C-alpha positions as MATLAB code, in Angstrom:
seq = 'MLIRTHSCALMGVSAVPITVEVSVEIGVGYFLVGLPDSAIKESQHRIDTALKNYNYKIPVRKIIINMAPADIRKEGAAFDLTLAIAILIASEQIKGSEIVEDYFIMGELSLDGTLQPVKGVLPMAIEARRRHKKGLIVPIQNAREAAVVQGIEVLGVENIKQVIDFFNEGVPILPTTIDIRQEFQNSLNNYEFDFADVKGQENIKRALEIAAAGGHNVILIGPPGSGKTMLAKRLPSILPPLTLDEALETTKIHSVAGKMSRYSSLICVRPFRAPHHTISDVALVGGGQHPQPGEISLAHNGVLFLDELTEMNRATLEVLRQPLEDRHITISRSKYTVEFPASFMLIAAMNPCPCGNYNNPKIPCTCGPGVVQKYLGKISGPLLDRIDLHVEVKPLSNDELLRKQTGESSSSVRERVVRARNIQAERYRSCPDIHCNAQVNTKLLHQYCSIDEAGNQLMKVTMDRLGLSARAYDRILKVARTIADLDGSPNITTEHLSEAINFRSLDRDSWGR';
ca = [
      69.840  -92.816 -197.233;
      72.028  -93.373 -194.457;
      75.490  -91.930 -194.487;
      78.597  -91.955 -191.440;
      80.986  -89.122 -191.570;
      83.699  -89.190 -189.039;
      85.028  -85.779 -186.761;
      86.366  -85.663 -183.446;
      85.474  -84.030 -179.989;
      88.509  -83.030 -177.512;
      88.487  -84.835 -174.072;
      91.566  -83.015 -172.200;
      94.376  -83.308 -174.326;
      93.139  -86.576 -176.196;
      90.830  -86.548 -179.569;
      87.442  -88.997 -179.200;
      86.683  -90.038 -182.558;
      82.805  -89.096 -183.171;
      80.413  -90.661 -185.859;
      77.936  -88.490 -187.397;
      74.965  -90.367 -188.331;
      72.457  -88.926 -190.935;
      69.303  -89.967 -192.126;
      67.424  -88.009 -194.694;
      63.758  -89.773 -195.236;
      59.993  -88.792 -196.199;
      58.936  -85.991 -194.006;
      59.605  -82.340 -192.504;
      62.002  -81.577 -189.836;
      65.459  -80.929 -188.873;
      66.550  -83.347 -185.702;
      69.714  -82.725 -184.231;
      70.697  -85.326 -181.206;
      73.827  -86.732 -179.361;
      74.583  -83.793 -176.902;
      75.517  -81.260 -179.162;
      76.082  -77.697 -177.672;
      74.181  -74.216 -178.923;
      77.322  -73.461 -181.573;
      76.368  -77.377 -183.435;
      72.581  -76.812 -182.968;
      73.182  -73.145 -184.756;
      75.080  -74.724 -187.498;
      72.040  -75.856 -189.450;
      71.605  -71.670 -190.341;
      75.664  -71.673 -191.401;
      75.205  -74.672 -193.350;
      72.309  -74.038 -194.953;
      73.909  -70.209 -196.701;
      77.164  -71.481 -197.031;
      75.972  -74.071 -199.619;
      73.052  -72.042 -201.198;
      76.490  -69.713 -202.561;
      77.308  -73.576 -204.521;
      73.852  -74.245 -205.545;
      72.999  -77.054 -203.017;
      70.830  -76.392 -200.347;
      69.795  -78.418 -196.858;
      66.692  -80.568 -198.563;
      62.912  -79.463 -197.282;
      62.514  -83.804 -195.663;
      63.231  -85.015 -192.390;
      66.254  -84.914 -191.529;
      67.468  -86.794 -188.728;
      71.335  -86.473 -187.294;
      72.686  -88.621 -184.570;
      76.561  -87.708 -183.018;
      77.678  -90.511 -181.100;
      78.609  -91.742 -178.981;
      75.696  -89.448 -177.045;
      76.348  -89.955 -173.756;
      79.908  -87.422 -174.568;
      79.054  -83.554 -175.284;
      80.030  -82.294 -178.390;
      80.452  -78.903 -178.780;
      82.371  -76.001 -181.080;
      81.345  -75.308 -184.795;
      84.264  -77.874 -185.915;
      81.512  -80.238 -187.087;
      79.808  -77.725 -189.301;
      81.734  -79.457 -192.146;
      80.923  -82.895 -190.863;
      77.796  -81.762 -190.951;
      77.203  -80.449 -194.532;
      79.073  -83.411 -196.446;
      76.777  -85.992 -194.420;
      73.859  -84.261 -195.452;
      74.705  -83.308 -199.478;
      75.484  -87.423 -199.465;
      72.636  -88.788 -197.371;
      70.101  -86.452 -199.948;
      71.757  -87.707 -203.169;
      72.768  -84.319 -203.829;
      76.572  -85.443 -204.481;
      78.143  -89.141 -204.280;
      80.485  -90.159 -202.347;
      79.300  -92.429 -199.709;
      81.710  -95.597 -201.085;
      85.258  -93.250 -199.328;
      83.601  -90.738 -197.093;
      84.469  -92.988 -193.987;
      88.046  -93.327 -194.664;
      88.632  -89.586 -193.440;
      88.101  -87.293 -190.389;
      86.431  -84.131 -191.636;
      86.263  -80.897 -189.338;
      85.876  -77.551 -190.012;
      83.867  -74.196 -189.170;
      81.812  -72.504 -191.846;
      81.476  -69.057 -192.851;
      78.394  -68.170 -194.436;
      80.396  -67.627 -197.860;
      81.127  -71.185 -197.396;
      85.016  -70.272 -196.543;
      86.649  -72.347 -193.971;
      87.871  -71.298 -190.071;
      90.308  -72.887 -188.202;
      89.594  -75.251 -185.553;
      91.171  -76.400 -182.208;
      92.701  -79.440 -181.701;
      93.826  -80.720 -185.062;
      97.096  -82.378 -183.693;
      95.280  -84.897 -181.728;
      92.600  -85.328 -183.674;
      95.362  -86.083 -186.634;
      96.868  -89.035 -184.065;
      93.577  -90.213 -183.540;
      92.899  -90.754 -187.301;
      96.083  -92.588 -187.887;
      95.539  -94.976 -184.669;
      92.201  -95.620 -186.283;
      94.014  -96.311 -189.375;
      92.266  -93.766 -191.932;
      93.198  -92.731 -194.650;
      93.496  -89.293 -193.906;
      91.555  -85.611 -192.460;
      90.091  -82.814 -194.249;
      90.901  -79.783 -192.609;
      90.547  -75.987 -192.949;
      94.202  -74.780 -194.725;
      95.082  -73.139 -191.552;
      94.975  -76.157 -190.191;
      96.810  -78.558 -192.289;
     100.744  -77.543 -191.747;
      99.683  -78.466 -187.602;
      98.234  -81.590 -188.662;
     100.751  -82.532 -191.558;
     102.987  -82.970 -188.377;
     101.459  -86.765 -187.531;
     103.012  -88.395 -190.717;
     101.818  -92.013 -192.008;
      98.009  -90.509 -193.074;
      96.847  -87.649 -195.934;
      95.788  -83.977 -194.798;
      93.970  -82.482 -196.976;
      93.370  -78.576 -196.211;
      91.152  -77.107 -198.106;
      89.910  -73.328 -198.043;
      85.952  -73.850 -198.714;
      83.636  -76.478 -198.869;
      83.299  -76.348 -202.659;
      86.443  -78.059 -202.850;
      85.654  -80.669 -200.421;
      81.969  -81.399 -202.618;
      84.126  -81.843 -205.776;
      86.424  -84.395 -203.952;
      84.063  -86.395 -203.036;
      81.573  -85.832 -206.207;
      83.798  -85.739 -208.859;
      87.534  -86.770 -207.756;
      88.717  -83.518 -207.896;
      92.476  -84.142 -206.252;
      93.053  -81.916 -203.255;
      97.048  -81.753 -203.042;
      97.762  -83.448 -199.540;
     100.168  -81.020 -196.872;
     103.317  -82.654 -196.375;
     106.210  -81.229 -193.937;
     109.789  -82.527 -192.846;
     108.970  -82.483 -189.426;
     112.860  -83.406 -188.615;
     114.351  -80.679 -190.965;
     111.400  -78.179 -189.984;
     112.350  -79.197 -186.018;
     116.198  -78.577 -186.409;
     115.576  -74.925 -188.616;
     113.619  -73.707 -185.774;
     115.479  -75.368 -182.478;
     117.241  -72.580 -181.536;
     115.002  -69.917 -182.321;
     115.445  -67.504 -179.335;
     114.438  -63.600 -178.904;
     116.246  -63.042 -175.762;
     120.171  -63.753 -175.244;
     122.232  -63.164 -171.656;
     124.711  -61.752 -174.050;
     122.467  -58.263 -173.327;
     122.684  -58.692 -169.854;
     125.306  -56.488 -168.102;
     126.333  -57.707 -164.759;
     124.489  -59.474 -162.378;
     127.059  -62.791 -162.547;
     125.835  -63.902 -159.231;
     121.921  -64.168 -160.713;
     123.064  -65.770 -163.904;
     124.790  -68.424 -161.990;
     121.465  -69.189 -159.980;
     119.449  -69.119 -163.175;
     121.546  -71.800 -165.422;
     122.000  -73.867 -161.391;
     118.041  -73.999 -162.366;
     117.992  -74.835 -166.058;
     121.001  -77.770 -165.334;
     118.605  -79.247 -162.578;
     115.463  -78.235 -163.272;
     114.446  -76.355 -160.375;
     111.934  -73.604 -159.133;
     113.266  -69.876 -158.306;
     111.875  -67.033 -156.508;
     113.699  -63.517 -157.946;
     113.467  -60.709 -155.250;
     114.792  -57.174 -155.723;
     113.535  -53.533 -156.396;
     112.107  -52.360 -160.073;
     114.348  -52.076 -162.245;
     116.677  -54.013 -160.744;
     116.544  -56.791 -164.215;
     114.101  -59.346 -162.706;
     111.978  -59.910 -165.751;
     114.937  -59.157 -168.045;
     116.690  -61.997 -166.722;
     113.681  -64.576 -166.617;
     112.838  -63.992 -170.259;
     116.036  -65.030 -171.052;
     115.566  -68.561 -169.095;
     114.235  -70.426 -172.157;
     117.578  -69.853 -173.987;
     119.651  -71.679 -171.681;
     117.224  -74.850 -170.970;
     117.691  -78.060 -173.100;
     116.542  -77.982 -176.766;
     113.468  -79.476 -176.654;
     112.932  -83.256 -177.748;
     111.218  -84.353 -180.717;
     108.444  -85.830 -178.585;
     108.700  -83.002 -176.316;
     108.080  -80.960 -179.201;
     104.856  -83.038 -180.144;
     103.312  -82.902 -176.636;
     103.880  -79.347 -175.855;
     102.139  -78.896 -179.585;
      99.217  -80.886 -178.524;
      98.531  -78.930 -175.572;
      98.602  -75.615 -177.788;
      96.626  -77.250 -180.046;
      93.828  -78.490 -177.754;
      93.930  -74.575 -175.997;
      93.701  -73.212 -179.715;
      96.865  -71.254 -179.172;
      98.689  -72.464 -182.664;
      99.154  -69.871 -185.098;
      97.944  -69.922 -187.845;
      99.850  -72.138 -190.365;
     101.843  -73.258 -188.054;
     102.957  -76.486 -187.285;
     105.501  -77.777 -184.332;
     106.673  -75.641 -181.301;
     110.141  -76.071 -181.742;
     111.599  -74.056 -178.615;
     110.505  -74.447 -175.199;
     107.114  -72.106 -174.309;
     107.199  -69.297 -171.890;
     104.137  -68.171 -170.439;
     103.903  -65.024 -168.134;
     100.131  -64.499 -167.166;
      99.066  -61.447 -165.459;
      99.157  -60.836 -161.745;
      95.284  -60.770 -161.900;
      94.965  -64.541 -163.488;
      91.937  -66.667 -161.733;
      93.097  -69.939 -160.065;
      91.025  -71.487 -163.057;
      92.987  -69.409 -165.894;
      96.193  -70.807 -164.090;
      95.782  -74.498 -163.378;
      92.860  -75.394 -166.136;
      89.128  -76.156 -165.985;
      86.340  -74.662 -166.345;
      82.523  -75.789 -167.510;
      84.323  -78.144 -170.300;
      87.740  -78.706 -169.045;
      90.554  -76.516 -171.082;
      94.420  -76.437 -169.757;
      95.415  -73.548 -168.111;
      98.817  -71.493 -168.064;
     100.612  -74.129 -165.777;
      99.956  -76.794 -168.954;
     100.976  -74.277 -171.619;
     103.996  -73.788 -169.591;
     104.719  -77.745 -169.977;
     108.667  -78.975 -170.918;
     109.176  -74.714 -170.379;
     109.042  -71.900 -167.914;
     106.174  -70.522 -165.883;
     106.794  -66.948 -165.008;
     104.836  -65.408 -162.320;
     105.783  -61.480 -162.186;
     104.547  -59.057 -159.448;
     103.660  -62.847 -157.347;
     102.868  -60.865 -154.083;
      99.850  -58.864 -155.863;
      98.436  -62.400 -156.560;
      95.600  -63.732 -155.032;
      97.123  -65.855 -152.174;
      94.313  -68.571 -153.127;
      95.360  -68.888 -156.926;
      99.066  -69.063 -155.909;
      97.766  -72.225 -153.344;
      96.441  -74.060 -156.236;
      99.927  -74.844 -157.644;
     101.307  -76.540 -154.869;
     100.144  -79.835 -156.226;
     101.032  -79.398 -159.290;
     104.547  -78.274 -158.687;
     105.282  -81.958 -156.759;
     102.620  -83.924 -158.986;
     103.997  -82.182 -162.589;
     100.539  -83.100 -163.619;
      96.337  -81.028 -162.761;
      94.016  -83.459 -162.362;
      90.789  -81.225 -163.182;
      87.289  -83.329 -161.922;
      83.550  -83.362 -163.067;
      81.063  -85.149 -162.359;
      80.970  -87.282 -165.347;
      84.252  -87.906 -166.232;
      88.242  -86.354 -165.048;
      90.415  -84.897 -167.580;
      94.443  -84.819 -166.715;
      96.847  -82.047 -167.910;
     100.352  -82.492 -167.895;
     101.921  -79.661 -166.207;
     105.941  -80.401 -165.749;
     107.270  -77.176 -165.924;
     109.987  -74.972 -164.528;
     108.329  -71.960 -162.103;
     110.600  -68.679 -162.030;
     108.969  -65.362 -159.842;
     109.667  -62.319 -159.469;
     108.709  -59.794 -156.381;
     109.452  -56.635 -154.470;
     111.085  -57.122 -151.065;
     108.307  -54.861 -149.655;
     105.542  -52.413 -150.562;
     107.605  -49.298 -151.788;
     110.089  -51.732 -153.170;
     113.453  -50.715 -152.066;
     114.368  -53.083 -148.938;
     117.924  -53.421 -149.020;
     118.277  -50.893 -152.058;
     121.734  -49.296 -151.520;
     120.407  -46.547 -154.004;
     117.433  -45.363 -152.388;
     116.295  -46.325 -149.037;
     113.108  -48.068 -147.940;
     109.941  -46.280 -146.495;
     108.127  -48.943 -145.214;
     107.500  -49.264 -141.426;
     108.811  -51.595 -139.208;
     107.212  -55.102 -139.416;
     106.104  -54.333 -142.907;
     108.563  -56.247 -144.854;
     107.770  -59.218 -143.437;
     104.181  -58.888 -143.665;
     104.383  -58.304 -146.838;
     106.328  -62.031 -147.690;
     103.699  -63.280 -145.614;
     101.413  -63.336 -148.519;
     103.707  -65.924 -149.889;
     102.873  -69.094 -147.552;
     105.730  -71.252 -146.447;
     104.604  -74.373 -148.031;
     104.863  -72.920 -151.343;
     108.219  -71.136 -150.921;
     109.371  -74.640 -149.645;
     108.514  -75.890 -153.081;
     110.643  -73.042 -154.991;
     114.158  -74.337 -154.441;
     116.527  -71.181 -155.028;
     115.406  -67.647 -153.180;
     117.890  -65.366 -155.375;
     118.250  -61.604 -154.055;
     118.640  -59.096 -157.342;
     120.082  -55.621 -156.214;
     120.166  -52.752 -159.281;
     123.119  -52.364 -161.206;
     125.442  -49.299 -160.166;
     126.342  -46.682 -162.391;
     129.982  -48.194 -163.498;
     127.941  -51.301 -164.520;
     125.362  -49.879 -166.423;
     127.242  -47.657 -168.627;
     129.884  -50.653 -169.336;
     129.274  -51.498 -172.901;
     131.117  -55.088 -172.270;
     128.780  -57.884 -173.156;
     127.647  -60.872 -170.787;
     128.706  -64.778 -171.879;
     126.073  -65.555 -174.188;
     123.163  -68.131 -173.996;
     124.828  -70.648 -175.915;
     128.185  -70.722 -174.196;
     125.683  -71.448 -170.664;
     123.675  -73.937 -172.139;
     126.466  -75.966 -173.438;
     127.441  -76.788 -169.670;
     123.482  -76.894 -169.258;
     123.155  -79.626 -171.518;
     126.491  -81.734 -170.136;
     124.762  -81.604 -166.399;
     121.155  -82.553 -168.114;
     123.623  -85.330 -169.742;
     125.272  -86.332 -166.306;
     121.631  -86.585 -164.971;
     119.951  -88.105 -168.023;
     122.257  -91.245 -167.523;
     122.113  -91.136 -164.153;
     118.114  -91.820 -164.093;
     118.086  -93.927 -167.273;
     116.257  -96.779 -165.462;
     113.242  -94.065 -164.192;
     111.216  -92.844 -167.298;
     109.258  -90.504 -165.605;
     112.330  -88.723 -164.219;
     115.032  -86.126 -166.290;
     116.467  -83.915 -163.987;
     117.600  -83.755 -160.259;
     114.328  -81.414 -159.852;
     112.158  -84.371 -160.166;
     113.960  -87.272 -157.789;
     112.179  -88.690 -155.355;
     113.181  -89.353 -151.732;
     113.632  -93.269 -152.671;
     116.543  -91.708 -155.190;
     116.993  -88.633 -152.856;
     118.891  -90.605 -150.973;
     120.713  -93.199 -153.301;
     121.927  -90.165 -155.376;
     122.416  -87.087 -152.979;
     124.393  -88.411 -150.257;
     126.941  -86.244 -148.430;
     130.008  -87.320 -146.177;
     129.798  -86.602 -142.475;
     131.103  -82.959 -143.095;
     127.906  -82.201 -145.151;
     126.072  -83.449 -142.406;
     127.425  -81.420 -139.801;
     126.634  -78.294 -141.778;
     123.001  -79.660 -142.767;
     122.657  -79.718 -139.112;
     124.122  -76.631 -138.452;
     121.437  -74.986 -141.500;
     118.612  -76.951 -140.316;
     119.054  -75.239 -136.439;
     119.759  -71.547 -137.713;
     117.051  -71.371 -140.589;
     114.308  -73.457 -139.148;
     114.149  -75.898 -142.127;
     111.396  -78.270 -143.237;
     111.971  -81.375 -144.503;
     110.780  -80.932 -148.250;
     113.287  -77.626 -147.840;
     116.001  -80.030 -146.451;
     115.198  -82.064 -149.816;
     115.759  -79.089 -152.180;
     118.959  -78.536 -150.868;
     120.276  -81.322 -151.539;
     118.690  -81.478 -155.107;
     120.167  -78.074 -155.687;
     123.333  -79.426 -154.282;
     123.267  -82.641 -156.387;
     123.159  -80.152 -159.770;
     126.159  -77.734 -158.309;
     127.635  -81.359 -158.599;
     126.902  -81.772 -161.793;
     127.737  -78.889 -163.575;
     131.635  -79.091 -161.811;
     131.495  -82.639 -162.949;
     131.686  -83.961 -159.250;
     130.595  -87.697 -158.472;
     130.243  -86.579 -155.022;
     128.400  -83.398 -153.074;
     131.062  -81.735 -151.528;
     130.710  -79.063 -148.766;
     131.314  -76.380 -150.895;
     128.438  -77.524 -153.229;
     125.875  -77.200 -150.094;
     126.969  -74.270 -148.917;
     126.370  -72.454 -151.890;
     122.696  -74.161 -152.185;
     122.225  -73.216 -148.585;
     123.085  -69.608 -149.752;
     120.120  -69.323 -152.312;
     117.948  -70.055 -149.323;
     117.439  -66.188 -148.086;
     114.037  -66.079 -147.735;
     114.530  -69.406 -144.952;
     116.508  -66.601 -142.586;
     114.873  -65.450 -139.580;
     117.011  -61.861 -140.692;
     115.109  -61.168 -143.785;
     112.889  -58.598 -143.410;
     113.706  -57.642 -139.857;
];
């Protein structure tokens, strides 16, 4: 008897439908074809042991299993449940041949028949709806994640016996449903950190407010203990709330990477990723034999925080250059190419010198002549060009540290950021791929970031003195445009330009000398 069941394989952040064809014939042998990996080939032993717990078995007959299309590599144990149900129906141990093709089935089997969670359930649910399937059967731990997709039945099960009874005897499985909009609204402002906890550092807060308002990249330079990490962790709390579409897109990436916590459904706050400085380039941008999203994709629609920037491998840092411009990363292999989104805000932190105390008013620097410049030279000029705001962070004085007064809350700062972003959304409403000033291309830059004659003279002097590149010039204009938006000004004034220029401290020849 020939039976077809359906599941999905992951390709980038999308799901590709896989048809599992099982034929049980007279003879002996178990043949699994269609480019399965080792985990799928080993599934025979998991399936056999799991079925014996419920008085079923893999029949001692000739079993041919084809996973189509045969030219797509299938990997992982998520096909265990798909294969097991197909074998049972094809060997006529259970009924269900009439309805089994209405469902996508996926789940990893334990030896006792319980189901383990799998990766990529959200894109699989999206594909099931696109294919007009009635629903999908997934481990109970993944059910809420899949239920984000409306219009299909999501049947969460704890063990294979529930699935057998569903097809064989029609025992119903209660569908998992969630009110996605209500859940989204309830979790929209669940941030652990708040700017009210930060004492002093008003100039740094101002820089982060500008960065959040325009989606700009930031680098914080200061001695250990000056508050760089503390400030960076609070940046997501002043960014505009995620839209529902952004939340779905972000959740999809985390689902594919297997980063969703059990029983979770939707990522409702902007992600904050802070990889260790020993990270490899593949882990940072994604890739591998079977490409997976890297940290820059996991930070999509959120913040990527790189602490101890100068301690990172230079070659690893250089792979960031293209994604920072293009806002996506393309991973090419001999047989296929996948593209992962990577629209993130970069916030980096570093010490100003090896001893960490250059420009520290409390502790003198012990580094010799030229050491500071050499230390900063670990970061290439092209990468610095792509960072809009260079901010020097100085340690608090004892009076500021002991002051009990709290700072402005994140919610207050966020209101100003949202107003500025609304101005930008209206300005770029005819450009679907541009949402904030940092994403503006050269054509729109000339249109929306024009400056008067006084501004031109100021920029000319700045270019001559700092030796800025054309890219740095453009980024100063973008930051000035954001400052003008925060002020509610339709035009960029010399005051806006001056403030933007002050945030290019690493471009100055005097730094580190």
